[in-house]
C-alpha positions in Angstrom: 19.2 3.9 -17.3 17.3 4.0 -14.3 16.8 0.8 -12.3 14.4 0.2 -9.4 15.5 -2.1 -6.6 12.4 -3.3 -4.7 13.6 -4.8 -1.3 11.8 -7.9 -0.1 12.5 -8.3 3.7 11.5 -11.8 4.0 12.7 -13.0 7.2 15.1 -10.1 7.7 15.4 -8.9 11.2 14.2 -5.4 11.5 14.6 -2.7 14.2 10.9 -2.2 14.4 10.7 -6.0 15.8 13.1 -5.7 19.0 13.0 -9.6 19.4 14.2 -10.1 15.9 16.6 -7.3 15.8 18.2 -8.6 18.9 19.2 -11.8 17.0 21.7 -9.9 15.3 25.0 -9.0 17.1 25.6 -5.4 17.9 28.4 -5.3 15.1 25.7 -6.9 12.6 23.2 -4.2 13.7 25.8 -1.4 13.1 26.6 -2.9 9.7 23.0 -2.7 8.5 22.8 0.9 9.4 26.2 1.6 8.0 25.1 -0.3 4.6 22.0 1.6 4.2 23.8 4.9 4.9 26.4 4.2 2.2 23.8 2.9 -0.3 21.8 6.3 0.4 25.0 8.5 -0.2 26.1 6.6 -3.6 25.9 8.8 -6.5 23.0 8.3 -8.7 20.9 6.5 -6.0 17.7 8.0 -5.0 16.5 6.4 -1.6 13.0 5.5 -1.4 10.9 5.7 1.8 10.7 2.7 3.8 7.0 1.2 3.5 4.9 0.1 6.5 4.4 -3.3 7.5 2.2 -5.7 5.4 -0.6 -5.9 8.0 -1.0 -2.1 7.9 -1.7 -2.3 4.1 -5.0 -1.8 2.3 -5.5 -3.5 -1.1 -7.7 -1.8 -3.6 -9.6 -3.1 -6.5 -12.2 -2.0 -8.8 -14.7 -4.6 -9.9 -17.7 -3.5 -12.2 -17.0 0.1 -11.3 -17.1 -0.3 -7.5 -14.0 0.3 -5.4 -13.2 -2.7 -2.9 -10.8 -1.9 -0.4 -9.7 -4.8 1.9 -7.3 -4.8 5.0 -3.9 -6.5 4.3 -1.4 -6.9 1.7 -2.0 -8.5 -2.0 0.7 -10.9 -1.1 1.8 -12.7 2.1 4.0 -11.0 4.5 7.1 -12.7 3.2 6.2 -11.4 -0.4 5.8 -7.9 0.5 7.9 -5.1 -0.7 9.5 -3.2 2.3 11.3 -0.5 0.4 13.1 0.6 -2.7 16.1 2.4 -4.3 16.0 4.1 -7.6 19.7 4.2 -9.2 20.9 5.6 -12.4 23.4 3.1 -13.5 25.4 2.4 -16.6 24.2 -1.4 -16.7 22.1 -3.9 -15.0 25.4 -5.2 -13.7 26.0 -1.9 -11.8 22.3 -2.2 -10.3 22.9 -5.7 -9.3 26.2 -5.0 -7.6 24.2 -2.2 -5.6 21.6 -4.7 -4.8 24.0 -7.0 -3.4 24.9 -4.4 -0.7 21.2 -4.0 0.6 21.4 -6.0 3.9 18.1 -7.6 3.3 19.7 -9.5 0.5 21.9 -11.3 3.0 19.7 -11.5 5.9 16.8 -13.5 4.7 15.3 -11.3 1.9 16.0 -10.4 -1.6 16.2 -7.6 -3.9 14.5 -7.6 -7.3 16.1 -5.2 -9.8 14.0 -3.9 -12.6 14.5 -1.3 -15.5 12.4 1.7 -14.9 10.1 2.4 -18.1 8.7 5.7 -19.2 5.3 5.3 -20.8 4.2 9.0 -21.4 
């Protein structure tokens, strides 16, 4: 079965924010890169693209047949998805184990695991 792992960065320090990234030691920074590389090379894993920052988002709604586009994310920055993985796994437990290896899960964020559904 396929599972989608949605990565919520939360307060996770990111390389795109040098001040926040500098709060991690050099060893911790290397561990983040190593962990993501390891996950990307795990059999059955399809790495997703990292997503832009929430403040770069545009939220689209259609009301009464008219498209409305507003600047900014649908949720606040802490609740925004920062990236994702898709994994082919034998069980939810295997998907959870992979999710536990995502650095954001230990550095101030979270990873949501959902089964992928086929609708058509």
